C-alpha positions, 0 to 999 in steps of 0.5 A: 080989969078982967075981960070976960068973953062969954060965948055959946056959939062961936068959940074959935072967934072968942078964943082968937079975940081973947088971945089978942087981948091977952097978948096985949096984957089984958086979963082975959077969961073966955067962958064956953057956954052951951054949944061952944063947949064942943071945942073941948072934944078931942080932935075938934077943928078949933082945938088949935084956937083953944091951945093958942088961947091958953098959951097966950094966957087966956083963962078958959072956963067951960060950963060944966053942965053944958059940957056934960050934956055933950059927954065932955068931962074934961077939966085940966090945966087948960080948961076949968069946968065951972057952974053958972054960979061961978060965971055969975060971980065973975060977971058981977065983979066990979072989975070985970068987963063982960061981953057976949060973943 
């Protein structure tokens, strides 16, 4: 079972929640949408939450268009830039439990 946490406003909280679940053995994907992609900016106040989440095993996805609107072009080992079709596929999987945060 995969837990997908989708957030558009509160990335720090979603990343922290996902980190805890990942440490407990859950397969977790945090999907950053809209304004939540701002956490990807270098030096952002919540960068530690992002680092902690990926170190805990959380897969972090960011909506590519939302990131581009904020002049963020980051895609690396920590964060995968994805389109909304990828998000829809993830949420539509029978083995995914999706939650909006």
